[in-house]
N, C-alpha and C positions, 0 to 999 in steps of 0.2 A: 200387242206384239209390235213388230217393226213396221214403221210407216213406209209407203212407197217412195222410191228415190228415182233420180234420173240416170243412175249408173247403168251402163250397158250390161245386160244379162248374157254373159258369154261363157259361163262355166258349166260343164257337165260334171256333177258330183256323184261318183259311185260310192256306195256304202258297203263297207266290210271287205269286199274283194272285187276284182275285175280281171277279165282275161283279154288276151290280144285280139281275139275274135270280136269281143264287145267294143274294144277301142277302134276296130275297123269301122264299126257303125257310126262313130263320130266323124270319121273321114267321109263316109257316105252322106252323113247329114250336111256336112259343109258343102259337098258337091250339089246336094239337092236344094239347099237354101241359099247358097252363095255367101254364107256367113261363116266366119272363123270362130271356133270354140276352143276353150282350154279344157284339159282333161285332169280332173282332180280325183283323188281317192282318200276317203276318211276311213281309218281302221284302228284296231286296238294297239296298245303300246308295244306288245311283243309279237304282233302279227307280221310274218315274213311276206315279202312281195317278190315274185319271180323277177330275175334280172331283166328278161326280155320285155316284161310288162313295165317295170320301173323306168326304163329308159324312154318309154313312150308317154309317160305321164308328166304333166307340167308341175304337179305338186302332190306330195303324199303327206297327209296329216295323221300322225300317230298321237292318240290321246287316250285318257281314261274314259272309255265310252259309257261307263255305268254312272258317272257323276254328271248330272245335268248342268251344273254350273261350269265345270271344266269343258263339257261338250259345247256349250254355247260360246265360251271363251275361245275355243279352238276354231270356230267358224266365224267369229265376230267380224273380222276385217274384210271378209269377202262374201258374206252371205247375201248381200244385196245384189251381187253379180251372178248368183247361181240361177241358171235357166232351167235346169233339170236336176232333181235329187232323186236317185234311183237305186234300188237294191235288186240284184239279179240272182241272189242265192238265198237258201232257206235259213241258215243259221243267223245271218245279220238282220233278219226281219224285226226282232224287238228293238234293235238299234235304230232301224229306219223309222219305226213307229215313234221313237223318242225324238228323232230329228224333224219329222214332218211339221210339228207345231212351230218350229223356228222359221219355217218358210211359208208364211201365211198365204201369200199370193201365188204360189206355184200350184200346178195341177197334180195332186196326189190323192191316194185313198185316205179315208179317215183313219187315224191311228188305231181306233178300236177295231175297225174291220180288218186291218193288217194283223192284229194280234189274234183275232178270232180265226182267221184263215191259217194262221201259223200253229194252231193248236187243234189237233184232230178231235179232241173231246168237245171243245167249244164249238167247233165247226158242226159236228153231229147234232149238238143241241140246237144250233141255229136252223139247221135243215129240218129237224123234228118240229120246231115251232112254226116254220113258214110253209114247208112242203114235205110232210112226213113220207109221202109216197116215193121220194127219191133216195131215201137213206135206209140202211138196214137197222135192225135192233142192235143195241150196244149197251154196255155198262162199264163204269170205271172200276179198276181193280187196284186198291191201294196197298195191299200186302197179300201174301199167300196164306190162306187158311182153308180148312176143310169146309167152312161155311161158304166161302166165296166160290169154291169149286161147285158146291151144290147149287148155289144161286146161278152160276153160269149155265149149268146143265138145265135148270128149271126155266130160266128166262131167255137164254140164247139157243141152247141145244147144239148138236153137232150137225154138220161141220161148222167150226168157228175159227176165227183168226185173232191172234194176239198182235197188238200194235202199240209201239211207243207213240206218244202224241206229237213229238217234235223232232224226230230223226228223219233224215232223207235217205234216198236210194234203197228202200226196202230193208234197212237194217233192223234186225230183231222182229221183223214181220214173219210170223210163223203160223202155218195152218195146223189145226188139231182136229182129228176125226174120232177120237175116243178118249175116255176119262184118263187113262194112264198117260197118254200122249200129252194131254192138256196139263196134267200135274207136272210132268217132267219139264215141259217147255216153259211153263210159267215160272217154275223155280229157277231155270236157267236164265230167263230174261231178267228177273230181279237181281241175279248175281252180276250180270253184265251191264245193266242199263246205266249206272252212274258213270262208269269209265267211258262208255261210248258217248254219252252226253258231253263229257269233258273233252273227249277227242274231237267231237264235232263242233266245239265252241258254242254249244246250245246254252243260252242263258237261262232258259226256263227250268222250272222244277221237273225232274223226270216223272212222267205219268204214263200209265198203261191203261188201254181199253181192250176189251174183248168184244167182238161183234160177230154177227152172222157172216159166214163165208158166202160171198156172192158168186154163184157159179154161172159161167157163160163166157162170152167173148169180150176181151178187154180192148178199149180204145182210149184215145186221148184227143182233146181239142185245145188249141191255144186260140185266144180271141183278144181283141182290143176293145176296151170299154171306155167310152168318152165320159166327160164330166157330167153329162146329162143322162147317162145310162144307155146310150146307143151302143150296140154290140156288133163288131165286125169279126166274123169267124174266118179262121184259116182252115184249109182242108183237114179232114179228120185223119188221124194216125191209127193204124191197126197194130195191136200189140200181141206178141206171143210171150208168155212168161217162162221162167226157168222150169216151173212145174210142167208146163206143156212140152218142154224139151227133155224131160226125164231127170231133171235135177230135183233134189229135195229143198227147193228154194223158190222164192217168188219174184226175183229180179226181172227186169225187162230184158228178155233174151233178144227178140227182134222187134224193131219199130219200123213199119212199112207205110209209105204213102205213095200214091193214093190208096185208100182202103178199098177192099172189095165189098162195098156197101151201097145199096141203092139210094137214090135221092130222098125218098120218103123217110127212110130210116135215119139218114143223116140229119134231116130236118127235125125229127123227133129228138135226136141226141142234142141238137142245138137248143131246142126248147128246154131241155133239162139243164143244160149249162146256164141258160138265162135264169132259171129258177134258183139255182145254186148261187149265182152271182148276186142276185137281188136279195137272197136270204141273208147273205153276209154283209151286203151293202158296199161292195167294191165298185170303184169308179176311177177314172183317170189313170188307168194302168193296163198292162197286159195280164191276162189271167191264163193259168194252165190248169186244165180240168181232166182228171182221169175218170173214166166211166166203165161200167159193165153192162153189156146188153144181155139181160137175163130173160127167162121165160115169162117173168112178170113185168117186163118193161125195162127201161133204162134206169140205172142207179148210179149215184155219184160215189166214187171211191175217195177222192179228195179234190180240193180246189185251192190254188195258191195265186197270190198277186205278183207273178213273175213269169218269165218265159220258161217253157219246158226245156229239159236238157237235150242238147244236140238238135233242137228244132230248127235252128238257123241253117244247118247243113241240109237237113231233110227237105225243108220247104224251099230252099234256094235251088237245090239240085233237081227237085221234081217240078216246081212251078215258077222258079225265078223270083220268089218272094224274099225280100230282105227283111227278115223277121226282127232283128235287133234294131234296124233303122226305124221300122214301124213302131217299135216299143218307145223309142225316143220321140217320134212324131206325136204319139198319143199323149205323152207327158207335156208336149208343147201345145196341146190343144189343136193339133192338125189331124186331118183325115189320113189313115194309113193307106199305103199303096198296095192293092191286092189284085191278083189275077186268078182266073179259074182255068187258064190254059195250061194243060199238063205238057211238060217237055220230056220227062223221064219218070221211071219208077225208081224209088230210092229206099234204102234200108240202112239202119244203124244196128249192128249186131255185136253182142258182147259174149265173151267166153270166161267162165270161172272153172277152177278145178272141181272135180267131184269129191276129192279127198283133201283134207287139210294137211299142210306140211310145207317144207321148204321147196321152192320152185327149182326143179332140176332140169327140165327140158320143155321146149315148145316145138313140137314137130309139125311140119307142113307149112311153115311160114314162107319159105321161098316160093312155093307154088302159089300160095294165097296172095302174096304181094305182086305176083305176075298177072293177076286177073285184069282184063281190060276194063272191067267195071269199077275197079278200085278208085275211090275218090280220096280217102284218107285212112291211114292206119295209126292206131294208138297202142301203146304198151303200158299198162298200169302197174305191172310188177316186174322187177328185175330178177335175174337169176340169183338164187340163194335167199331171196326174201321170203317171208312167211306168207303163204297164200291160202285162202279158204273161201267159204261161201259168203254171199252178200248178207244173208240173215245174221251172220256172226260179225258183221262190221267190215268185211274185206271189200276192196275195190276189185274190178275185173282184172284179168291177166292180159288179155288182148281184146281189141275191138276194131271193127271195120265199118266204114261207110262205103256203100256200093250204089251205083246208079246205072240203069240200063234202059233201053228203048221200050222193052215190053215187060210185062209182069212175068211171063213165062221164063224169059232170060234171067230175071232177077231171082226167081225161085230156084232156077237151075244153079246159079252161082252161090246162093245160100246153102244149097245141098252140098255143093263142092266143099265149102268151108267146113260144114259139119263132118264131112268124111276126112278132110285133110288135117284139121287142127286137132292135135293130141297134146294134152297138158300132163306132164309128169311131176308129181311132188314126192318128197321123201320124208318119212317120219321114222325116227330111230334107225336111220340108215337103210330103210327099205323103201324102194320107189313105189309110188302109187300112181297108176295111170288114170287119166280122165276117161 
């Protein structure tokens, strides 16, 4: 590959996509190191970049990302100046895996480990080989047949969950509790999966697995893994799913930190994260791990070589941790800056409609935006746009980041939002209320 040069490594190269919040972390890195960096983005030929993001970038490289020759040509003039090559989203992971070999001397995960982590089927296989106790039973389903239904019932049994192997945000992730529900949902997933993979820019072949439904309390942990395998853990996040909140869906409804979990259990969770990380072979990156605390111990839902969604806001507001900055530091071979001192309790909370249709009204927004605990408000759907459940591929309608001094105050404000926010959709001219 490329020999070492004396050129200054001063480029942060983002792969696939980047947000303004992520670019803020480059500014933080400059303040932390006293060194100036350029912000580059490499993305597909037809990939749009938000205007507010584009104006903050020094360079955008649009290219045919599937052709290795053209990919190498696109980065040839500046690749010896790249200090960090990083992917922060799920869909560009295969592109990142293709780019990593061009940057021989940078700190990155092995391309093979990136691809395993980006495929829930290969991930489960790796867990089963290395530490079978942390993973549920699973099988791949290549097409709908009566024989596959019988095999699922015999080998997995109910309750079970259908999962695409490469989609994010719980899209097409559906629980099944009896045969007729399994048959109906499996047929529906096979009808929708190709279009959703295309919409998500997922490069990989659409694949489906069915696995045991793990019952218990859901949590997640982000951690930084050094080149030698040392793991630095961030505080654990407590998750309530849409199912817990009365939706027929599995999206992350609330994500709260710090979690109401004792130190001994948190340590057990960290041990399972380490097993999952080493099973896949991830290093020199931040990892995001979703877990379930079951009656039979901690199990891994998934593991990814990237930061978790909205973790920057949660960890900063609760502990003052600059998560995206630490992500850059671990790629530079530096120790992340962590603290265990809690300043506040924080939550990220999302709302979907319970009925699919055109968005007609969102009631309770004025009161909700007046909460003293409100850190940030997001609106994912505009009036008149089609809105539906996460499992059908839809984004949230509204979302809130809150932070309070006590957990009791936080739970109180969460309850207020639950009572205030009412989402109305209309289908065939008839309004449907959330």
